BALOBA-1460 file (C-alpha; in Angstrom, 3 decimals):
// residues 169
<rec num="1" residu="m" x="-76.565" y="-95.689" z="-81.345"/>
<rec num="2" residu="r" x="-72.941" y="-94.506" z="-81.286"/>
<rec num="3" residu="v" x="-72.561" y="-90.830" z="-82.192"/>
<rec num="4" residu="l" x="-69.446" y="-88.790" z="-82.961"/>
<rec num="5" residu="g" x="-69.939" y="-85.168" z="-81.936"/>
<rec num="6" residu="v" x="-67.654" y="-82.576" z="-83.517"/>
<rec num="7" residu="d" x="-67.288" y="-78.964" z="-82.381"/>
<rec num="8" residu="p" x="-65.317" y="-77.542" z="-85.322"/>
<rec num="9" residu="g" x="-62.333" y="-75.279" z="-84.869"/>
<rec num="10" residu="v" x="-58.889" y="-75.095" z="-86.440"/>
<rec num="11" residu="a" x="-56.880" y="-74.476" z="-83.256"/>
<rec num="12" residu="i" x="-59.047" y="-76.792" z="-81.143"/>
<rec num="13" residu="m" x="-61.663" y="-79.210" z="-82.463"/>
<rec num="14" residu="g" x="-63.804" y="-80.754" z="-79.757"/>
<rec num="15" residu="v" x="-64.586" y="-84.434" z="-80.338"/>
<rec num="16" residu="a" x="-66.633" y="-86.952" z="-78.400"/>
<rec num="17" residu="v" x="-68.103" y="-90.366" z="-79.034"/>
<rec num="18" residu="v" x="-71.237" y="-90.984" z="-76.991"/>
<rec num="19" residu="e" x="-73.708" y="-93.822" z="-77.054"/>
<rec num="20" residu="r" x="-77.047" y="-94.458" z="-75.451"/>
<rec num="21" residu="g" x="-76.644" y="-97.077" z="-72.749"/>
<rec num="22" residu="e" x="-79.224" y="-99.023" z="-70.785"/>
<rec num="23" residu="t" x="-79.250" y="-96.500" z="-67.954"/>
<rec num="24" residu="g" x="-78.418" y="-93.279" z="-69.795"/>
<rec num="25" residu="y" x="-75.551" y="-92.017" z="-71.868"/>
<rec num="26" residu="d" x="-72.081" y="-93.559" z="-72.023"/>
<rec num="27" residu="a" x="-68.996" y="-91.577" z="-72.981"/>
<rec num="28" residu="v" x="-66.822" y="-93.739" z="-75.217"/>
<rec num="29" residu="m" x="-64.231" y="-90.978" z="-75.675"/>
<rec num="30" residu="i" x="-64.020" y="-87.261" z="-74.952"/>
<rec num="31" residu="g" x="-61.249" y="-85.011" z="-76.153"/>
<rec num="32" residu="a" x="-59.963" y="-82.346" z="-78.440"/>
<rec num="33" residu="i" x="-57.744" y="-82.244" z="-81.477"/>
<rec num="34" residu="r" x="-55.229" y="-79.412" z="-81.116"/>
<rec num="35" residu="t" x="-53.184" y="-78.107" z="-84.001"/>
<rec num="36" residu="p" x="-49.877" y="-76.243" z="-83.707"/>
<rec num="37" residu="s" x="-50.251" y="-72.483" z="-84.166"/>
<rec num="38" residu="s" x="-46.890" y="-72.442" z="-85.947"/>
<rec num="39" residu="a" x="-48.232" y="-74.656" z="-88.760"/>
<rec num="40" residu="s" x="-49.765" y="-73.305" z="-91.948"/>
<rec num="41" residu="q" x="-53.533" y="-73.338" z="-92.330"/>
<rec num="42" residu="a" x="-53.263" y="-76.216" z="-94.804"/>
<rec num="43" residu="q" x="-51.085" y="-78.227" z="-92.406"/>
<rec num="44" residu="r" x="-53.499" y="-77.597" z="-89.549"/>
<rec num="45" residu="l" x="-56.462" y="-78.769" z="-91.635"/>
<rec num="46" residu="g" x="-54.469" y="-81.848" z="-92.676"/>
<rec num="47" residu="c" x="-53.762" y="-82.591" z="-89.011"/>
<rec num="48" residu="l" x="-57.478" y="-82.312" z="-88.189"/>
<rec num="49" residu="r" x="-58.310" y="-84.708" z="-91.021"/>
<rec num="50" residu="a" x="-55.759" y="-87.320" z="-90.012"/>
<rec num="51" residu="e" x="-56.749" y="-87.312" z="-86.343"/>
<rec num="52" residu="l" x="-60.484" y="-87.288" z="-87.049"/>
<rec num="53" residu="l" x="-60.172" y="-90.250" z="-89.423"/>
<rec num="54" residu="e" x="-58.197" y="-92.094" z="-86.722"/>
<rec num="55" residu="i" x="-60.971" y="-91.431" z="-84.169"/>
<rec num="56" residu="i" x="-63.578" y="-92.691" z="-86.644"/>
<rec num="57" residu="a" x="-61.569" y="-95.842" z="-87.375"/>
<rec num="58" residu="r" x="-60.928" y="-96.550" z="-83.690"/>
<rec num="59" residu="h" x="-64.418" y="-95.883" z="-82.303"/>
<rec num="60" residu="q" x="-66.671" y="-96.801" z="-85.264"/>
<rec num="61" residu="p" x="-69.476" y="-94.237" z="-84.790"/>
<rec num="62" residu="e" x="-72.708" y="-94.744" z="-86.692"/>
<rec num="63" residu="v" x="-73.291" y="-91.035" z="-87.375"/>
<rec num="64" residu="m" x="-71.477" y="-87.724" z="-87.059"/>
<rec num="65" residu="v" x="-73.016" y="-84.592" z="-85.605"/>
<rec num="66" residu="v" x="-71.400" y="-81.246" z="-86.385"/>
<rec num="67" residu="e" x="-72.232" y="-77.877" z="-84.910"/>
<rec num="68" residu="r" x="-73.959" y="-75.827" z="-87.598"/>
<rec num="69" residu="l" x="-72.153" y="-72.566" z="-88.270"/>
<rec num="70" residu="f" x="-74.143" y="-69.900" z="-86.506"/>
<rec num="71" residu="f" x="-73.957" y="-66.173" z="-87.228"/>
<rec num="72" residu="n" x="-70.587" y="-64.798" z="-86.194"/>
<rec num="73" residu="a" x="-69.631" y="-61.138" z="-86.382"/>
<rec num="74" residu="n" x="-65.942" y="-62.058" z="-86.715"/>
<rec num="75" residu="v" x="-65.466" y="-63.039" z="-90.366"/>
<rec num="76" residu="r" x="-61.998" y="-64.509" z="-89.798"/>
<rec num="77" residu="t" x="-63.310" y="-66.805" z="-87.050"/>
<rec num="78" residu="a" x="-66.312" y="-67.797" z="-89.158"/>
<rec num="79" residu="m" x="-64.059" y="-68.700" z="-92.102"/>
<rec num="80" residu="s" x="-61.765" y="-70.771" z="-89.902"/>
<rec num="81" residu="v" x="-64.662" y="-72.638" z="-88.286"/>
<rec num="82" residu="g" x="-66.157" y="-73.182" z="-91.746"/>
<rec num="83" residu="q" x="-62.912" y="-74.738" z="-92.976"/>
<rec num="84" residu="a" x="-62.718" y="-77.059" z="-89.952"/>
<rec num="85" residu="s" x="-66.358" y="-77.993" z="-90.453"/>
<rec num="86" residu="g" x="-65.584" y="-78.817" z="-94.085"/>
<rec num="87" residu="v" x="-62.783" y="-81.138" z="-92.991"/>
<rec num="88" residu="a" x="-65.180" y="-82.925" z="-90.609"/>
<rec num="89" residu="l" x="-67.790" y="-83.297" z="-93.363"/>
<rec num="90" residu="a" x="-65.177" y="-84.665" z="-95.774"/>
<rec num="91" residu="c" x="-64.053" y="-87.192" z="-93.143"/>
<rec num="92" residu="a" x="-67.660" y="-88.261" z="-92.621"/>
<rec num="93" residu="a" x="-68.069" y="-88.732" z="-96.372"/>
<rec num="94" residu="e" x="-64.863" y="-90.787" z="-96.551"/>
<rec num="95" residu="a" x="-66.123" y="-93.019" z="-93.745"/>
<rec num="96" residu="a" x="-69.653" y="-93.212" z="-95.196"/>
<rec num="97" residu="l" x="-71.161" y="-91.666" z="-92.050"/>
<rec num="98" residu="e" x="-74.507" y="-89.913" z="-92.137"/>
<rec num="99" residu="v" x="-74.124" y="-86.326" z="-90.916"/>
<rec num="100" residu="f" x="-76.503" y="-84.228" z="-88.836"/>
<rec num="101" residu="d" x="-76.053" y="-80.650" z="-87.706"/>
<rec num="102" residu="y" x="-77.573" y="-78.479" z="-84.993"/>
<rec num="103" residu="t" x="-77.171" y="-74.839" z="-84.032"/>
<rec num="104" residu="p" x="-75.735" y="-73.944" z="-80.619"/>
<rec num="105" residu="p" x="-79.165" y="-72.837" z="-79.297"/>
<rec num="106" residu="e" x="-80.726" y="-76.153" z="-80.423"/>
<rec num="107" residu="v" x="-78.013" y="-78.121" z="-78.619"/>
<rec num="108" residu="k" x="-78.273" y="-76.032" z="-75.451"/>
<rec num="109" residu="q" x="-82.066" y="-76.370" z="-75.428"/>
<rec num="110" residu="s" x="-81.838" y="-80.139" z="-75.843"/>
<rec num="111" residu="v" x="-79.123" y="-80.711" z="-73.240"/>
<rec num="112" residu="v" x="-79.534" y="-77.926" z="-70.669"/>
<rec num="113" residu="g" x="-83.163" y="-76.975" z="-71.205"/>
<rec num="114" residu="v" x="-82.537" y="-73.378" z="-72.266"/>
<rec num="115" residu="g" x="-81.201" y="-72.163" z="-75.600"/>
<rec num="116" residu="n" x="-79.028" y="-69.432" z="-74.124"/>
<rec num="117" residu="a" x="-77.097" y="-71.549" z="-71.593"/>
<rec num="118" residu="n" x="-73.494" y="-70.527" z="-70.990"/>
<rec num="119" residu="k" x="-70.420" y="-72.746" z="-71.466"/>
<rec num="120" residu="h" x="-70.226" y="-73.658" z="-67.772"/>
<rec num="121" residu="q" x="-73.872" y="-74.736" z="-67.709"/>
<rec num="122" residu="v" x="-73.292" y="-76.956" z="-70.745"/>
<rec num="123" residu="q" x="-70.180" y="-78.494" z="-69.163"/>
<rec num="124" residu="t" x="-72.038" y="-79.104" z="-65.896"/>
<rec num="125" residu="m" x="-75.029" y="-80.776" z="-67.552"/>
<rec num="126" residu="v" x="-72.807" y="-82.887" z="-69.811"/>
<rec num="127" residu="a" x="-70.809" y="-84.052" z="-66.778"/>
<rec num="128" residu="s" x="-74.053" y="-84.952" z="-65.015"/>
<rec num="129" residu="l" x="-75.593" y="-86.800" z="-67.972"/>
<rec num="130" residu="l" x="-72.391" y="-88.744" z="-68.648"/>
<rec num="131" residu="k" x="-71.778" y="-89.391" z="-64.931"/>
<rec num="132" residu="l" x="-68.293" y="-87.855" z="-65.095"/>
<rec num="133" residu="d" x="-66.243" y="-87.055" z="-61.999"/>
<rec num="134" residu="a" x="-65.130" y="-83.703" z="-63.452"/>
<rec num="135" residu="l" x="-66.274" y="-81.201" z="-66.044"/>
<rec num="136" residu="p" x="-65.163" y="-82.129" z="-69.555"/>
<rec num="137" residu="e" x="-62.225" y="-79.984" z="-70.646"/>
<rec num="138" residu="p" x="-61.661" y="-78.066" z="-72.783"/>
<rec num="139" residu="p" x="-65.143" y="-76.552" z="-73.238"/>
<rec num="140" residu="d" x="-64.935" y="-77.604" z="-76.914"/>
<rec num="141" residu="a" x="-64.959" y="-81.249" z="-75.782"/>
<rec num="142" residu="a" x="-68.047" y="-80.601" z="-73.651"/>
<rec num="143" residu="d" x="-69.696" y="-78.995" z="-76.690"/>
<rec num="144" residu="a" x="-68.903" y="-82.105" z="-78.753"/>
<rec num="145" residu="c" x="-70.506" y="-84.268" z="-76.037"/>
<rec num="146" residu="a" x="-73.544" y="-81.983" z="-76.004"/>
<rec num="147" residu="l" x="-73.894" y="-82.303" z="-79.780"/>
<rec num="148" residu="a" x="-73.882" y="-86.102" z="-79.532"/>
<rec num="149" residu="i" x="-76.382" y="-86.096" z="-76.644"/>
<rec num="150" residu="c" x="-78.626" y="-83.672" z="-78.540"/>
<rec num="151" residu="h" x="-78.693" y="-85.994" z="-81.542"/>
<rec num="152" residu="i" x="-79.448" y="-89.050" z="-79.422"/>
<rec num="153" residu="n" x="-82.323" y="-87.150" z="-77.782"/>
<rec num="154" residu="r" x="-83.719" y="-85.897" z="-81.068"/>
<rec num="155" residu="s" x="-83.393" y="-89.200" z="-82.915"/>
<rec num="156" residu="r" x="-85.191" y="-91.033" z="-80.102"/>
<rec num="157" residu="f" x="-87.985" y="-88.449" z="-80.246"/>
<rec num="158" residu="a" x="-88.235" y="-88.760" z="-84.043"/>
<rec num="159" residu="a" x="-88.391" y="-92.560" z="-83.750"/>
<rec num="160" residu="a" x="-91.163" y="-92.296" z="-81.158"/>
<rec num="161" residu="v" x="-93.170" y="-89.961" z="-83.401"/>
<rec num="162" residu="q" x="-92.714" y="-92.288" z="-86.363"/>
<rec num="163" residu="a" x="-93.758" y="-95.300" z="-84.276"/>
<rec num="164" residu="a" x="-96.890" y="-93.405" z="-83.268"/>
<rec num="165" residu="g" x="-97.896" y="-93.073" z="-86.902"/>
<rec num="166" residu="g" x="-96.066" y="-89.884" z="-87.713"/>
<rec num="167" residu="t" x="-98.160" y="-87.552" z="-85.574"/>
<rec num="168" residu="l" x="-97.874" y="-86.247" z="-82.055"/>
<rec num="169" residu="r" x="-100.726" y="-87.292" z="-79.784"/>
């Protein structure tokens, strides 16, 4: 399974393509889409769309995983993240990708083992799971990796439950 993880943001959108290999997880690509702060909001969203579609075309993921918007006290930030998330969802629809979403605590629980892990803990665990020589930077890219790993973990668990007749034993 090849998964595109997307950590939505207008200034920086974390992106990663991860697949389950024979001996663990393989990072196909890890990065971030950065938009110029001098551009209008519409131009920035257009830039996100163009680059995300290019990543999809180049790496051919089977599914997209997007961080589910979690409660945010800053309305302006929440609106901006919501717009970036909308761009990612539209790109997934254009590419006929199935989309899954997880909250930050769900991702942290799946990848680190605790739902309140900090950014450094997520980066460290992602680097370990992907056998990277350095922590993924920026943290948004590590979050995108964590989203993809979370989905791989959860989909494997769901498949195992289904294979066992739909019940946990």
